[in-house]
N, C-alpha and C positions, 0 to 999 in steps of 0.2 A: 725450264719454262712452257709450260702447256699452251694450247693452246685456249682464246676467248668461249671458242665456243663448247669445249673439251668442259671447261671450268663452270660454262653457264649449267652445263648436263647436272657437274656434279654438285654445285651447291644449291639451286633450282632460282639461282637470279642470272638477273642481264645481266652480263658485266658493263659496267658507265666508261665510257670515250673519255678519259681527261690527256691524250695525246698532244703535243702542240705545246702544250703550256709547261713553263721551268719555273723552275726555282721554289719561291714559298707560295706563288696561285696554286702551283698544283697540289700542295702538301694541304691547301688551306681545302682545294676541290675536293681533294681523299675525305679530308677529314668534315668535309660539307654531310657527305655521298652517306658516310657511314654513322655518325649523327644523323639522320633521317631514319637508314636502317634502323638501326638501336630503339629511336624514339617512336618509330611506328612497328616494330615488336618484328620485323624481319631477322632481325635478328634477339636472341632472347633464352632466360634460360632453356625453354623449349627446342629453342632453332640455335644452337652454339654458333655463338663466333670462331669465322672461317681460321685455317691457321696461314700464318704468316703468309710462305710460297701461292699458297689458291688466292689468296687478295692482291698480291704483287703480279698475278697473270690475269686475276678481271681487270684490273685497273692497269696491267702494262706499265708498272711504275717500280725502278731501284726499291730495296729491303730501306735503305735510308731514308727515303722520301717517305714509306709507308709504316716505319716506327717511328718518324717525327707526326704522323697524322694520329697517332695511333696515342702517344704520349699526352698530347694537345687534350685526346677526348680525357684520356686518364685525369687528366687534370678536372674536368669536368664533370667527375664520379659517373660518368656511362659505363667504364671498362676497366675492369682491374688483372694484372698477370701478376703470373709469379713465376721462375724458375721450377725447370721440369712442369710446371700444372701447363700453362698454355696461358692464356684470354680467355677471361670469361665478361657476359655482361652483367655490370652490376643492379642489383633491384633499383626500383622507380625511385622508395625512398632517398636512396644512396646520390641521387642527381642532385646538383649544384643548379636550384631552381633560380640564385641571384644572377646563374651567367646567362647573359642575353643570346647567345647563339643557342640553350637549351631552352630558354623560355620562349624561343621564337619557335623552333619545331615541335615545342608540344602543343603550341597552339595552334601550327599550322597541320599538325596533325587532326585535332578535333576542333573545332573551339567548344571549349566546354565551359558551360556556364559557372558550373562549383569552384573551377579552377579564375575565373576572372572573377568571381566573386573573391575566393582568396587573396589573389593578385590586389585587388580594391579596396579589404581591409588591411593589408598591409598599409597600403597609402593614405588609409583613413588615419593609420599612427602614425603616418613619419610628416607625410606636406601641412597639416595644419600648424605642429609645429615648427615645421620650417619656415610658416608663413610668417607665424609670431615671431621666430627667432630673425625672419629678413625685417619686417619693422623697426626691429631692435639695432642690426648691426650692419643693413645693407647700405652701400657706397652710390657713389653717382653712377658710378660704370652698370653696377647691379640695376640702379633704378631705372637707368635710361635701356638697358635689356628688355626687362620687364616693361617698361611703357611701349619699348617697338613692338613686343609679342602683342599686347592688348592693339596697337592699331591695328597691325599685322590681323588680328581678331575680326574686325572692327571695314577691314578693308574686306575679308574673305567675305563677309557676309553678303558686300555688293558688287559680289565676283572680282575681285581685285588680286587675291591672293590668297592661297589654300587652306582650305578650315581647318584643315588634320594637321596639315605640320606646323602652322601657326601655334593649334592649342596648345600643341606637345611643346613645341617653343617657350610657351608660356611656362608650361608648369615646372618644365628642367628649368628655367632660369631663375626663379622661384626656389627650388630647390639650391641652386648653387649664391643664391644671394645671403643664403642662410647665415654661411661662413664656415658650415660645422663640413668638415672634408671627410666622412662618414657618408653623409647625405649624399658630396656631390662623387661619390663613389656610385651611386643606387642610378646613377641620369643615365646609363645606358641599358640599365635595364629597365626603365621607366619608358624611357624612350622607347624599346622592342613591342614590350607589351599594351604602352598606351593606345599605339597602331592599331589594335584588335580592338581593346574594350573601348577605347568613344566611336570607334566607328558602328559596335555593335550598343552601345546606349543611346547615341544618337537615334538608331535606327528604330528602337523600340520606344523610343521617347516622340518619334515619329519628326524627325527635325532633320534636318542634312547637317547641321553643324551646331557644336553649343552655342550657348550664349554668350557673346562678349562682354554685354553690362554685370551678368554674375562675374566675370570672372576680372571685371574690370571694380569690383570691390574689392577682390580680394588686395589688387594692383592700389589702387586709392589709399586702402589703411595699411599697404606698407609704406607710401608714399610719405604718410599720415604721420608715420612715425605711432598706429595704433596696433600693440598685440594682441589684443583679445578682440579686435574687429578683425583685423587679419585673419585669422586663426578661425572663425564663427563662421565666415566667408568660404574661408576656404573648405570646412567642414562639413557646412551647406554642398557644395560641390562634389564630395565623396561621398555623402550620405544620401545624394539623388542617383551617383552611380549604385549605390549599395542597392536601393530603390527600386530601380531599371533592371537591374539586373534580378534580381528576388519575383520579379512581375513577369520575366522573361523566362524566367523559370516554370509559372503556371501554363505556360502557353502554348497552342500547339503547333503545330509547324506553320511557318506563315509564308504568302507569297514573297518572294525573292525580288530584290530590285539588281540587276547585273551590273550597274554603274562603279560600284566600288569593290568588287569581287571578293568581300569579303558576307556578306548575306548569305550566298548561297555555301555558305559553311553553317550558320545557326543553324543546331540540332534542337528538339524537340524534348526537352529530357525531366 
């Protein structure tokens, strides 16, 4: 096993220290670092994925830890491997965009209006339907969770809760209340991407947080069992987000606000 400095020179990449970690935490740390390296283009078709021995030395980990991390990245569609052919980075079209880690890495790479628009279009196709279904099948526990999220959003308007997490909690609660197991599977992905999209759309709307009143229209319709009203109110929220993203695409770079940490990533596209 070569030393770190030798490997850094050979690969052109500074090694990441993951010493002191054990078990699955170490595996996930290696997976995270390699995932970011792939999504940011450090490893690509032009910059081949390093061989196993180099990566083991770079991260100072065993082959078993590295292979488990590589297996996780393979499941996410980022890399592929074949005996006697090695391991290589897959083209972006093969990546699993529904995987929360992949989506987060993509959004952290560069906040893209096009990616946010595509994500919101997907939400437009799903969330109004989920809201309508929730109006028809939500049970008492579902209603309580949705109502709690709305109360949190109202409290956030007075500075008594977090506006971002309460907003996300509402959308996730509606998805789960739909009773659709496939929609429930999308909740982690929506949680991940909404952390970027909600901040961006609020920023371009010129507000610090989403309107609790507009979200309450969805909740009230669900509570009243009005599927059409629930769908229409949720569609309004999604369309507003799409319109704001479309508007943002037309703007030059705007002054940034350092408070959220996301505005500094907003590009002029």
